[in-house]
N, C-alpha and C positions, 0 to 999 in steps of 0.2 A: 047319946046320939052324935054329939059334936066330936067325940073321940073316934067313933067309927068312920065319920067322914074324913077326918084327918088321916087315919090309917089308910083309907081307900085312896086318897089323893097321893100320899107318899108312896104307896105301892105302885100306882100308875107312873109316877115319876121315876122310880127305880126301874120299872119295866122299860120305859122309854129310853132310859140311859143305857140299859144293858142290851137292848136290841141291836144297835149298831155294832157293839162289840161282838155279839154272837154272829152277826152277818160277816164281819171281817175275819173272824176265826174260821168260818166255813170256807170263805174264799181263799184264805191262806192254805187250808188243808187241801183244797182242790187244785191249787197251783202246781205247776210242773216241779218235779223233784230234781231237775237238772238246770244247769246254767250254761248257756252257749255264748261264745264270743268269737269275733273274727278279727284277725290282724293280717291285712294284706290278702294273700290267697290262702291263708291257713284258717281252718275252722277248728275250734277246740271246745270240748264239753267237759264239765265237772259235775260230779254228783257225790252225795254221801249216803245214798239210799241202798247201796249194794253191800252184801257181805261176801267174804271170800270162801270159795269152795275148798275145803280142807284137803281133798285128794288131788285136785288139779291145780290149785292155787289161783284160779281164774276168778276175777271179780264180776265180770260181765262183758257185754259187747255193745258197741255203739254202731249205728248204721246211719250213713248220710245218704238221703234220698233226694233225687231231683224231682221236679214237678211232674214228670211223666211216670215216675215209679210209684207204685201203690203199696208195697209191702216191705216189711223189715228185711226179708230175704233178698230182695232185688237191689238194695242199697249197697254202698261201699262200706264194708265193715272194718272195724278196728277194735282191738281188745283193750279193755280198761286196765289201767295199772294204778297203784297207789297204796294207801294205808286204810286203816279202819275209819279214819276221819274223813278222807277225801279220795275219790277215784277220778281219773281223767284219761282222756285220749284226744288225739288230734288228727286231722286230715290236712295234708299239704297239697299245693298246686291245684287248688279248687278254682274252676273257671267262674266268672261272674254269673250270678243268677240267684234264684230263690231255692232254698233247700229246706228239708225237714230233717231234724236230727232226732233219732229214737234211741234210747238206752234201755237195754234189757239186762237185768241182773241174771246171774248164772242160775239162780234157784227160783226164778219167778216166771210165770207164764204171761203176766201183764207187764207192760213197760214201766220202768222207773220214772220215765218222763218223756214227753214229746214237745219239741219246740221248733218253730220256723225261724230261719235266719236268712238274711240277704247278704250276699257277697258282692261287693262292688268292684269295679275295675280299679286296680291299684296302680299307683304311679311308682315306677321303679326308681329308687333313689339314685341320683346321679353321683358319680364319683367326686369326692371332695378334693379340691386342689391341695396339693401338698406344698408345704413351705420350703422354699429353697434359700440357701444362704447366699447373700450378696456381699460384695466388698463395701466397707464403710467409706463415706466420702473422705477425701484426703485432708480437707480442712475442717473436719468435724461436721456437726449437724448445723444446718442453716436456720437456726431458730431465732427467737426474739420478736420484737414488734415488727411486723411486716416481713420478717424473714430476710431482711436486707443483708447483703454481704459486701456492700461498697464501703470503703474507708474514706471518710470525709476529711480527716486531718485535724490538727489542733486548732486552727482558726475557727472552723465550723463548731467544734465542741465548745470552744470558749464563748462564742456568740450565743449558743444554746444555753449554756450555764448562766450567762448574764441575763437572758430573758427569764429563766426560772427564778433567779435571785430577785429581779425586779418585780416579778409576780408575787413573791413571798412578802417583800417589803410593802407593796401596795395593799395586800390583804391585811397585814398587821395594822397599817395606818387606817384603813376603812373600819376595822373592828374596834380600834381605839376610839375613833371619833363617834362611833355608834354607841359605845358604852357610856360616854359622857356627853349627853346632848347639849348641855349648856355651854360647852366650849366651841369656839369657832376656829 
């Protein structure tokens, strides 16, 4: 009796754990077989669902539909190109708005995928300024502390050196007195 209850409980646990996995697998299978992206005013679509027609060499066709268009035939069409791994096409100069992209493989009556995309107003990149060559300063770069270019002369440099020396001597005297507190 106890063994059957244990098996029943473990079976319910396994079922509860497997249910979300089964639901995500179905959702993934029902997802669109295409990937749509926008860059500026260009809409591109990529798929791996189509196979190539051996006689015509065509993989399939993509159609870009505006919100007022209702069927594949009404949209702006583009032929897929690519390899057995990935096929793609793109539409350029697309005005801002909401569009639906439909991809029909050459051998299928049902679409390989349908996806909605929003094209937003793109900002046109401004021209980058170009670097121009300029002449170097005649006296070199005015660098250093403060960027000063004034020459103060030997008297000023001597006084500054004396102050730095006095500061070094005062620091050494202070540290020596601090190291030996019993000396005055």
